[in-house]
C-alpha beads as a LAMMPS data file, in Angstrom:
LAMMPS data file: protein, C-alpha beads

52 atoms
51 bonds

1 atom types
1 bond types

-500.0 500.0 xlo xhi
-500.0 500.0 ylo yhi
-500.0 500.0 zlo zhi

Masses

1 110.0

Atoms # bond

1 1 1 -371.985 -198.111 91.594
2 1 1 -374.791 -200.359 92.260
3 1 1 -374.960 -203.806 91.179
4 1 1 -376.747 -204.146 87.853
5 1 1 -378.358 -206.976 85.772
6 1 1 -378.909 -206.500 81.925
7 1 1 -382.171 -208.644 80.688
8 1 1 -383.750 -209.004 77.675
9 1 1 -387.059 -210.444 76.348
10 1 1 -387.161 -212.983 74.022
11 1 1 -390.905 -213.189 73.897
12 1 1 -391.765 -212.797 69.864
13 1 1 -394.740 -210.782 71.034
14 1 1 -393.279 -208.137 73.448
15 1 1 -391.448 -205.027 71.843
16 1 1 -389.372 -204.684 74.672
17 1 1 -385.509 -205.460 73.613
18 1 1 -383.997 -205.369 77.119
19 1 1 -383.800 -203.811 80.655
20 1 1 -381.683 -203.269 83.168
21 1 1 -382.170 -204.437 86.696
22 1 1 -380.511 -201.864 89.345
23 1 1 -380.085 -202.601 92.831
24 1 1 -378.688 -201.033 95.891
25 1 1 -378.821 -203.758 98.442
26 1 1 -377.603 -206.984 98.715
27 1 1 -379.402 -209.448 96.452
28 1 1 -378.976 -213.443 97.424
29 1 1 -376.080 -215.018 95.477
30 1 1 -378.803 -217.436 94.661
31 1 1 -381.283 -214.948 92.744
32 1 1 -381.729 -215.572 89.196
33 1 1 -383.281 -213.592 86.243
34 1 1 -386.068 -216.556 86.700
35 1 1 -387.275 -214.478 89.929
36 1 1 -388.083 -211.454 87.581
37 1 1 -390.722 -210.744 84.704
38 1 1 -390.912 -208.567 81.695
39 1 1 -392.034 -205.299 83.218
40 1 1 -393.272 -204.728 79.294
41 1 1 -395.751 -207.921 78.652
42 1 1 -394.997 -209.800 81.976
43 1 1 -393.531 -212.892 80.971
44 1 1 -390.797 -214.990 82.475
45 1 1 -390.355 -217.755 80.607
46 1 1 -388.821 -215.505 77.302
47 1 1 -386.246 -213.557 80.108
48 1 1 -382.403 -213.978 79.484
49 1 1 -379.168 -212.001 81.329
50 1 1 -377.367 -210.450 79.224
51 1 1 -373.517 -211.591 80.003
52 1 1 -371.246 -209.096 78.442

Bonds

1 1 1 2
2 1 2 3
3 1 3 4
4 1 4 5
5 1 5 6
6 1 6 7
7 1 7 8
8 1 8 9
9 1 9 10
10 1 10 11
11 1 11 12
12 1 12 13
13 1 13 14
14 1 14 15
15 1 15 16
16 1 16 17
17 1 17 18
18 1 18 19
19 1 19 20
20 1 20 21
21 1 21 22
22 1 22 23
23 1 23 24
24 1 24 25
25 1 25 26
26 1 26 27
27 1 27 28
28 1 28 29
29 1 29 30
30 1 30 31
31 1 31 32
32 1 32 33
33 1 33 34
34 1 34 35
35 1 35 36
36 1 36 37
37 1 37 38
38 1 38 39
39 1 39 40
40 1 40 41
41 1 41 42
42 1 42 43
43 1 43 44
44 1 44 45
45 1 45 46
46 1 46 47
47 1 47 48
48 1 48 49
49 1 49 50
50 1 50 51
51 1 51 52
């Protein structure tokens, strides 16, 4: 099963509550949620990784 990162967008104007990043290749250890943008509103500042 590929690794996943669950992310939420906290921008109050964004209607997307969460999304998953699935990756099947080796991600560098220093990649964090700050490397990505919200696929709905395009923001980077309001993204948070969901820790289960």
